[in-house]
C-alpha positions, 0 to 999 in steps of 0.5 A: 548591660542587661536588658532588665537592669537597663529597665530598671534604671530608665524606669527609675531616670523617668520616675525622677525626671519630672514623673510622679512614682507610684505609690503603694498608699495610693493605690491602696487608698484606690481600692478603698475607694473602689470598695466604697463605690461598690457600696454606694451602688448596691445602696442605690439599687437597693433604694430603688428596690425598696421603692419597688417593692414597696409600690408594688406591693401597695398597688396590690393589696389595694386592687385586690381589696376593690376585686374582693369588695365586688358582690358578684365575685367571691372567690379567694382560692381563685384569686389565689390559684390565680396569682400562683400559676401566673409567674410559670412563664417567667423563666422560659422569659428569662431563657429567651432574654438570655437567646438574645443577649447572648448571656449564657448558652441554654444548657449551662443555665438549664445545668445551674438551674436544677441544682438550685436546692442545695445537697448533693451534686447529682440531680435527684428527682424525688427531692426535687419533687418533694421540697417543690410540692412543700413550697407549693402548698406553703405557698398556697396558704400565704396567699389564700390567708391574705386574700381572707384577710383583705375581705375583713381589714384594711390593706394597710392592716393586712400589709403590716401584719404580713411585715411581722413576717420577718419578726417570725423568721427570726424565731424560725431560724434560730428554733430550726436554723440554729442562728445566733441568738441576738438579744436585739431581736428579741425586742424586735420580736416583743413590738411585733407581737405587742401591735399584733395584740393591739390589732385584735383588740382594737378591733374587738374580740370575737368581732368579724375583723379578729377573723381578718387578724388572725388569717393575717397573722396566719399568712404572715406565719406563712411568710416565715415558713417560706422564709426559713425554708428558701434558707435550708433548701436554696439559701443564696441563688443567682438570678436564673436559679431564682426564675427557675426556681419561680417557675417551678412553684407556679407549675406544680401549683398548677398541676396540683391546686387545679382538681381542688379548684374545680371541686370548690367551683362546683359544689359552688362554695367559689362563687364567680358570675364570669360576665361580672368578674373584675379583670381590670383589677385581676389582671394588674394584681397578677402582673404586679405579683410577677413583678414582686417576686422577680424583684425580691428573689432576683435581686439578691445579689445586686443589693443588700438583704436589708433593702428588699425587706425594708421594701415592706417596712416602706409600704406600712406608711404607704399602704395607710396614706392611701386608705386615708386618701382614697377611702376616707379611712380614719385611723384611731390612736391605738391603731397607730401604735399597732402600725408604729410598733410592728414597723419599729418591730420590723427594722430592729428585725432587719438591722445587721447584728453589729449595727450599734458598733458602727454608731458607736466607733463613730461616736467615740471618733467624733469624740476624738476628734473633738477631744484633739481639736480642744487641746489644739486649741489650747496649745496655740492659746498657750503659745500665743501667750508665752509670745505675748509675754515675751515681747 
Protein backbone atom coordinates (compact mmCIF):
# COMPACT_ATOMS: atom_id res chain seq x y z
CA UNK A 1 0.00 0.00 0.00
CA UNK A 2 1.36 3.46 -0.85
CA UNK A 3 2.20 5.76 2.00
CA UNK A 4 -0.33 8.41 0.94
CA UNK A 5 -3.23 5.95 0.82
CA UNK A 6 -2.22 4.55 4.19
CA UNK A 7 -2.19 8.02 5.68
CA UNK A 8 -5.64 8.72 4.27
CA UNK A 9 -7.09 5.52 5.75
CA UNK A 10 -5.52 6.14 9.16
CA UNK A 11 -6.84 9.70 9.17
CA UNK A 12 -10.28 8.43 8.27
CA UNK A 13 -10.14 5.82 11.03
CA UNK A 14 -9.03 8.40 13.60
CA UNK A 15 -11.83 10.71 12.57
CA UNK A 16 -14.35 7.96 13.19
CA UNK A 17 -12.78 6.66 16.41
CA UNK A 18 -13.82 9.32 18.85
CA UNK A 19 -12.08 12.27 17.16
CA UNK A 20 -14.18 15.13 15.83
CA UNK A 21 -13.62 15.70 12.11
CA UNK A 22 -12.65 19.15 10.88
CA UNK A 23 -15.68 20.98 9.55
CA UNK A 24 -15.36 23.64 6.85
CA UNK A 25 -18.19 25.66 8.37
CA UNK A 26 -16.36 25.76 11.70
CA UNK A 27 -13.24 27.03 9.96
CA UNK A 28 -15.22 29.77 8.23
CA UNK A 29 -16.89 30.66 11.51
CA UNK A 30 -13.50 30.93 13.21
CA UNK A 31 -12.36 33.28 10.45
CA UNK A 32 -15.43 35.45 11.00
CA UNK A 33 -14.76 35.50 14.71
CA UNK A 34 -11.16 36.50 14.06
CA UNK A 35 -12.25 39.34 11.82
CA UNK A 36 -14.67 40.48 14.49
CA UNK A 37 -11.98 40.44 17.15
CA UNK A 38 -9.76 42.54 14.88
CA UNK A 39 -12.60 45.00 14.40
CA UNK A 40 -13.15 45.04 18.13
CA UNK A 41 -9.51 45.87 18.78
CA UNK A 42 -9.69 48.74 16.28
CA UNK A 43 -12.79 50.05 18.03
CA UNK A 44 -11.11 49.87 21.44
CA UNK A 45 -7.95 51.58 20.14
CA UNK A 46 -10.09 54.18 18.37
CA UNK A 47 -11.94 54.96 21.59
CA UNK A 48 -8.66 55.60 23.38
CA UNK A 49 -7.43 57.71 20.45
CA UNK A 50 -10.60 59.83 20.58
CA UNK A 51 -10.23 60.40 24.30
CA UNK A 52 -6.53 61.30 24.02
CA UNK A 53 -7.20 63.76 21.19
CA UNK A 54 -10.08 65.35 23.11
CA UNK A 55 -8.11 65.72 26.34
CA UNK A 56 -4.96 67.04 24.64
CA UNK A 57 -6.86 69.57 22.54
CA UNK A 58 -8.91 70.86 25.48
CA UNK A 59 -5.85 71.14 27.72
CA UNK A 60 -3.89 72.82 24.92
CA UNK A 61 -6.63 75.40 24.24
CA UNK A 62 -7.19 76.20 27.92
CA UNK A 63 -3.47 76.54 28.69
CA UNK A 64 -2.77 78.72 25.65
CA UNK A 65 -5.73 80.96 26.47
CA UNK A 66 -4.43 81.41 30.00
CA UNK A 67 -1.02 82.26 28.54
CA UNK A 68 -2.33 84.86 26.09
CA UNK A 69 -4.32 86.53 28.86
CA UNK A 70 -1.02 87.50 30.49
CA UNK A 71 -0.67 91.27 30.02
CA UNK A 72 3.12 91.23 29.74
CA UNK A 73 3.03 88.64 26.94
CA UNK A 74 1.34 89.64 23.69
CA UNK A 75 3.05 87.47 21.07
CA UNK A 76 0.73 85.20 19.05
CA UNK A 77 3.28 84.67 16.28
CA UNK A 78 5.94 83.69 18.82
CA UNK A 79 3.60 81.04 20.19
CA UNK A 80 2.87 79.86 16.66
CA UNK A 81 6.56 79.61 15.85
CA UNK A 82 7.35 77.77 19.07
CA UNK A 83 4.54 75.24 18.68
CA UNK A 84 5.40 74.52 15.04
CA UNK A 85 9.10 74.02 15.73
CA UNK A 86 8.77 71.75 18.77
CA UNK A 87 8.01 68.49 16.85
CA UNK A 88 11.32 68.74 14.92
CA UNK A 89 12.89 66.03 17.11
CA UNK A 90 10.01 63.60 16.66
CA UNK A 91 11.55 61.63 13.81
CA UNK A 92 15.01 61.35 15.42
CA UNK A 93 13.27 60.03 18.54
CA UNK A 94 11.42 57.50 16.35
CA UNK A 95 14.73 56.36 14.80
CA UNK A 96 16.29 55.90 18.24
CA UNK A 97 13.30 53.88 19.45
CA UNK A 98 13.36 51.71 16.30
CA UNK A 99 17.10 51.13 16.73
CA UNK A 100 16.74 50.12 20.38
CA UNK A 101 13.85 47.78 19.61
CA UNK A 102 15.57 46.35 16.49
CA UNK A 103 12.32 47.01 14.67
CA UNK A 104 13.75 47.92 11.26
CA UNK A 105 17.16 48.99 9.92
CA UNK A 106 17.68 52.73 9.83
CA UNK A 107 18.46 52.83 6.10
CA UNK A 108 15.23 51.02 5.25
CA UNK A 109 13.25 53.49 7.37
CA UNK A 110 14.91 56.42 5.59
CA UNK A 111 14.26 54.92 2.14
CA UNK A 112 10.63 54.47 3.10
CA UNK A 113 10.27 57.98 4.53
CA UNK A 114 11.79 59.98 1.69
CA UNK A 115 8.93 58.72 -0.49
CA UNK A 116 6.30 60.12 1.87
CA UNK A 117 4.92 62.23 -0.97
CA UNK A 118 3.16 60.21 -3.61
CA UNK A 119 4.59 60.44 -7.11
CA UNK A 120 7.49 58.88 -8.93
CA UNK A 121 9.54 56.11 -7.34
CA UNK A 122 12.71 58.19 -7.59
CA UNK A 123 13.36 60.87 -4.99
CA UNK A 124 13.16 64.37 -6.48
CA UNK A 125 14.43 67.29 -4.42
CA UNK A 126 12.43 70.15 -5.91
CA UNK A 127 8.92 68.59 -5.49
CA UNK A 128 9.88 67.46 -1.99
CA UNK A 129 10.95 70.98 -1.01
CA UNK A 130 8.01 72.92 -2.44
CA UNK A 131 5.46 70.50 -1.02
CA UNK A 132 7.08 70.74 2.42
CA UNK A 133 7.14 74.55 2.17
CA UNK A 134 3.45 74.53 1.19
CA UNK A 135 2.54 72.46 4.24
CA UNK A 136 4.67 74.76 6.40
CA UNK A 137 2.83 77.89 5.20
CA UNK A 138 -0.62 76.33 5.63
CA UNK A 139 0.29 75.10 9.13
CA UNK A 140 1.54 78.57 10.06
CA UNK A 141 -1.64 80.30 8.92
CA UNK A 142 -3.80 77.71 10.70
CA UNK A 143 -1.94 77.93 13.99
CA UNK A 144 -1.57 81.73 13.96
CA UNK A 145 -5.27 82.36 13.30
CA UNK A 146 -6.16 79.91 16.08
CA UNK A 147 -3.91 81.83 18.47
CA UNK A 148 -5.61 85.09 17.46
CA UNK A 149 -9.04 83.50 17.97
CA UNK A 150 -8.08 82.52 21.52
CA UNK A 151 -7.43 86.22 22.26
CA UNK A 152 -11.07 87.11 21.53
CA UNK A 153 -13.14 83.96 22.21
CA UNK A 154 -13.44 81.29 24.86
CA UNK A 155 -11.66 77.98 24.37
CA UNK A 156 -14.92 76.09 23.77
CA UNK A 157 -15.95 78.46 20.97
CA UNK A 158 -12.55 78.16 19.30
CA UNK A 159 -12.69 74.37 19.58
CA UNK A 160 -16.13 74.21 18.00
CA UNK A 161 -15.12 76.52 15.13
CA UNK A 162 -11.96 74.50 14.54
CA UNK A 163 -13.88 71.20 14.57
CA UNK A 164 -15.99 72.49 11.68
CA UNK A 165 -12.95 71.97 9.42
CA UNK A 166 -14.24 68.46 8.68
CA UNK A 167 -17.15 70.00 6.79
CA UNK A 168 -14.77 72.19 4.80
CA UNK A 169 -12.57 69.17 4.09
CA UNK A 170 -15.49 67.37 2.48
CA UNK A 171 -16.42 70.44 0.41
CA UNK A 172 -12.85 70.91 -0.84
CA UNK A 173 -12.42 67.17 -1.45
CA UNK A 174 -15.59 67.18 -3.54
CA UNK A 175 -14.37 70.17 -5.59
CA UNK A 176 -10.63 69.49 -5.82
CA UNK A 177 -10.29 65.71 -5.47
CA UNK A 178 -13.62 64.87 -7.17
CA UNK A 179 -14.79 62.66 -4.33
CA UNK A 180 -18.23 61.08 -4.35
CA UNK A 181 -21.20 63.38 -3.78
CA UNK A 182 -23.21 62.39 -0.68
CA UNK A 183 -26.42 64.28 0.00
CA UNK A 184 -26.33 63.66 3.75
CA UNK A 185 -23.00 65.42 4.04
CA UNK A 186 -24.42 68.50 2.36
CA UNK A 187 -26.93 68.66 5.22
CA UNK A 188 -24.01 68.29 7.62
CA UNK A 189 -22.30 71.28 6.02
CA UNK A 190 -25.50 73.29 6.39
CA UNK A 191 -25.59 72.44 10.11
CA UNK A 192 -21.96 73.51 10.56
CA UNK A 193 -22.33 76.77 8.64
CA UNK A 194 -25.52 77.59 10.55
CA UNK A 195 -23.65 77.07 13.81
CA UNK A 196 -20.88 79.42 12.67
CA UNK A 197 -23.43 82.10 11.72
CA UNK A 198 -25.07 81.74 15.14
CA UNK A 199 -21.68 82.30 16.80
CA UNK A 200 -21.30 85.55 14.88
CA UNK A 201 -24.89 86.58 15.65
CA UNK A 202 -24.63 85.96 19.40
CA UNK A 203 -21.35 87.85 19.76
CA UNK A 204 -22.70 90.74 17.70
CA UNK A 205 -21.68 91.90 14.24
CA UNK A 206 -18.82 94.36 14.38
CA UNK A 207 -17.85 93.46 17.96
CA UNK A 208 -14.32 92.36 18.97
CA UNK A 209 -15.66 88.82 19.39
CA UNK A 210 -16.71 88.93 15.73
CA UNK A 211 -13.03 89.25 14.82
CA UNK A 212 -12.40 86.13 16.91
CA UNK A 213 -15.09 84.25 14.98
CA UNK A 214 -13.45 85.29 11.70
CA UNK A 215 -10.07 84.07 12.96
CA UNK A 216 -11.62 80.81 14.14
CA UNK A 217 -13.22 80.22 10.72
CA UNK A 218 -9.90 81.07 9.04
CA UNK A 219 -8.13 78.54 11.25
CA UNK A 220 -10.75 75.93 10.42
CA UNK A 221 -10.38 76.69 6.70
CA UNK A 222 -6.61 76.38 6.97
CA UNK A 223 -6.97 73.00 8.66
CA UNK A 224 -9.31 71.93 5.85
CA UNK A 225 -6.78 72.97 3.18
CA UNK A 226 -4.10 71.08 5.12
CA UNK A 227 -6.29 67.97 5.21
CA UNK A 228 -7.03 68.09 1.48
CA UNK A 229 -3.36 68.60 0.62
CA UNK A 230 -2.51 65.67 2.88
CA UNK A 231 -5.02 63.50 1.00
CA UNK A 232 -3.68 64.60 -2.37
CA UNK A 233 0.08 64.43 -1.78
CA UNK A 234 0.45 61.79 0.95
CA UNK A 235 -2.66 59.65 1.34
CA UNK A 236 -2.21 56.94 3.98
CA UNK A 237 1.24 57.14 5.58
CA UNK A 238 2.92 54.63 7.85
CA UNK A 239 3.94 55.56 11.37
CA UNK A 240 7.53 56.24 10.30
CA UNK A 241 6.43 58.37 7.35
CA UNK A 242 4.03 60.35 9.55
CA UNK A 243 6.77 61.08 12.11
CA UNK A 244 9.16 62.02 9.29
CA UNK A 245 6.58 64.33 7.72
CA UNK A 246 5.86 66.14 11.00
CA UNK A 247 9.59 66.66 11.64
CA UNK A 248 10.17 67.90 8.08
CA UNK A 249 7.39 70.49 8.36
CA UNK A 250 8.80 71.57 11.73
CA UNK A 251 12.30 71.87 10.23
CA UNK A 252 11.10 74.07 7.38
CA UNK A 253 9.15 76.16 9.90
CA UNK A 254 12.33 76.60 11.93
CA UNK A 255 14.23 77.91 8.92
CA UNK A 256 11.60 79.94 7.06
CA UNK A 257 9.80 81.58 9.99
CA UNK A 258 12.87 82.61 11.98
CA UNK A 259 13.61 85.81 9.96
CA UNK A 260 9.94 86.83 10.15
CA UNK A 261 9.85 86.26 13.90
CA UNK A 262 13.03 88.31 14.39
CA UNK A 263 11.58 91.13 12.30
CA UNK A 264 8.32 91.22 14.28
CA UNK A 265 10.22 91.08 17.56
CA UNK A 266 12.62 93.90 16.64
CA UNK A 267 9.74 96.08 15.42
CA UNK A 268 8.04 95.50 18.80
CA UNK A 269 5.01 93.93 17.16
CA UNK A 270 5.59 90.87 19.32
CA UNK A 271 5.65 92.21 22.87
CA UNK A 272 7.62 89.83 25.08
CA UNK A 273 8.84 90.54 28.59
CA UNK A 274 11.26 87.64 28.97
CA UNK A 275 11.20 87.82 32.75
CA UNK A 276 7.42 87.28 32.87
CA UNK A 277 6.91 84.75 30.08
CA UNK A 278 4.40 82.12 31.32
CA UNK A 279 6.62 79.11 30.62
CA UNK A 280 4.55 77.02 33.02
CA UNK A 281 1.70 77.17 30.48
CA UNK A 282 3.67 77.34 27.23
CA UNK A 283 5.90 74.30 27.74
CA UNK A 284 3.02 71.91 28.60
CA UNK A 285 1.13 73.30 25.62
CA UNK A 286 4.08 72.50 23.35
CA UNK A 287 4.21 68.96 24.73
CA UNK A 288 0.47 68.57 24.13
CA UNK A 289 0.97 69.76 20.56
CA UNK A 290 3.48 66.97 19.95
CA UNK A 291 1.15 64.41 21.53
CA UNK A 292 -1.76 65.61 19.42
CA UNK A 293 0.13 65.35 16.12
CA UNK A 294 1.61 61.96 17.06
CA UNK A 295 -1.77 60.49 17.93
CA UNK A 296 -3.51 62.04 14.95
CA UNK A 297 -0.99 61.13 12.25
CA UNK A 298 0.65 57.96 13.58
CA UNK A 299 -2.43 55.95 14.57
CA UNK A 300 -4.16 55.90 11.17
CA UNK A 301 -3.17 52.26 10.58
CA UNK A 302 -4.32 51.14 14.04
CA UNK A 303 -7.94 52.26 13.96
CA UNK A 304 -10.66 53.78 11.80
CA UNK A 305 -10.34 57.40 10.70
CA UNK A 306 -13.73 58.25 12.13
CA UNK A 307 -12.36 57.93 15.68
CA UNK A 308 -9.63 60.47 14.95
CA UNK A 309 -12.26 62.97 13.88
CA UNK A 310 -14.50 62.13 16.83
CA UNK A 311 -11.73 63.35 19.15
CA UNK A 312 -12.48 66.97 18.25
CA UNK A 313 -16.22 66.31 18.49
CA UNK A 314 -15.73 65.00 22.01
CA UNK A 315 -13.52 68.00 22.80
CA UNK A 316 -16.41 70.46 22.24
CA UNK A 317 -18.55 69.46 25.27
CA UNK A 318 -15.47 68.76 27.40
CA UNK A 319 -14.09 72.22 26.69
CA UNK A 320 -17.51 73.78 27.36
CA UNK A 321 -17.63 72.02 30.74
CA UNK A 322 -14.11 73.24 31.51
CA UNK A 323 -15.09 76.85 30.72
CA UNK A 324 -18.24 76.57 32.82
CA UNK A 325 -16.45 74.95 35.75
CA UNK A 326 -13.17 76.86 35.92
CA UNK A 327 -14.13 80.23 34.44
CA UNK A 328 -17.78 80.35 35.56
CA UNK A 329 -18.87 81.00 32.01
CA UNK A 330 -22.58 81.24 31.24
CA UNK A 331 -23.79 79.84 27.93
CA UNK A 332 -26.83 81.59 26.39
CA UNK A 333 -29.34 79.53 24.46
CA UNK A 334 -28.12 80.66 21.04
CA UNK A 335 -24.54 79.74 21.94
CA UNK A 336 -25.62 76.26 23.03
CA UNK A 337 -27.57 75.88 19.79
CA UNK A 338 -24.46 76.86 17.80
CA UNK A 339 -22.35 74.30 19.65
CA UNK A 340 -24.97 71.58 19.11
CA UNK A 341 -25.38 72.36 15.40
CA UNK A 342 -21.64 72.24 14.74
CA UNK A 343 -21.35 68.99 16.70
CA UNK A 344 -24.18 67.36 14.74
CA UNK A 345 -22.71 68.58 11.46
CA UNK A 346 -19.27 67.15 12.21
CA UNK A 347 -20.74 63.81 13.33
CA UNK A 348 -22.75 63.52 10.10
CA UNK A 349 -19.63 64.30 8.09
CA UNK A 350 -17.59 61.65 9.89
CA UNK A 351 -20.16 58.87 9.54
CA UNK A 352 -19.48 56.40 6.68
CA UNK A 353 -21.45 56.97 3.51
CA UNK A 354 -23.41 53.70 3.91
CA UNK A 355 -24.21 54.08 7.62
CA UNK A 356 -27.96 54.27 6.94
CA UNK A 357 -27.81 50.95 5.06
CA UNK A 358 -26.29 49.33 8.14
CA UNK A 359 -29.12 50.50 10.37
CA UNK A 360 -31.76 49.56 7.77
CA UNK A 361 -30.38 46.02 7.57
CA UNK A 362 -30.52 45.63 11.34
CA UNK A 363 -34.06 46.99 11.46
CA UNK A 364 -35.15 44.63 8.69
CA UNK A 365 -33.48 41.72 10.44
CA UNK A 366 -35.32 42.52 13.68
CA UNK A 367 -38.62 42.80 11.81
CA UNK A 368 -38.06 39.41 10.16
CA UNK A 369 -37.19 37.81 13.51
CA UNK A 370 -40.35 39.22 15.07
CA UNK A 371 -42.45 38.01 12.13
CA UNK A 372 -40.95 34.52 12.33
CA UNK A 373 -41.54 34.45 16.07
CA UNK A 374 -45.16 35.48 15.53
CA UNK A 375 -45.63 32.77 12.89
CA UNK A 376 -44.03 30.19 15.17
CA UNK A 377 -46.30 31.14 18.05
CA UNK A 378 -49.37 30.93 15.84
CA UNK A 379 -48.41 27.48 14.54
CA UNK A 380 -47.83 26.14 18.02
CA UNK A 381 -51.18 27.58 19.11
CA UNK A 382 -52.91 25.85 16.19
CA UNK A 383 -51.24 22.55 17.07
CA UNK A 384 -52.41 22.79 20.65
CA UNK A 385 -55.97 23.56 19.56
CA UNK A 386 -55.99 20.66 17.11
CA UNK A 387 -54.73 18.25 19.74
CA UNK A 388 -57.29 19.52 22.21
CA UNK A 389 -60.14 19.06 19.74
CA UNK A 390 -58.91 15.57 18.84
CA UNK A 391 -58.92 14.52 22.50
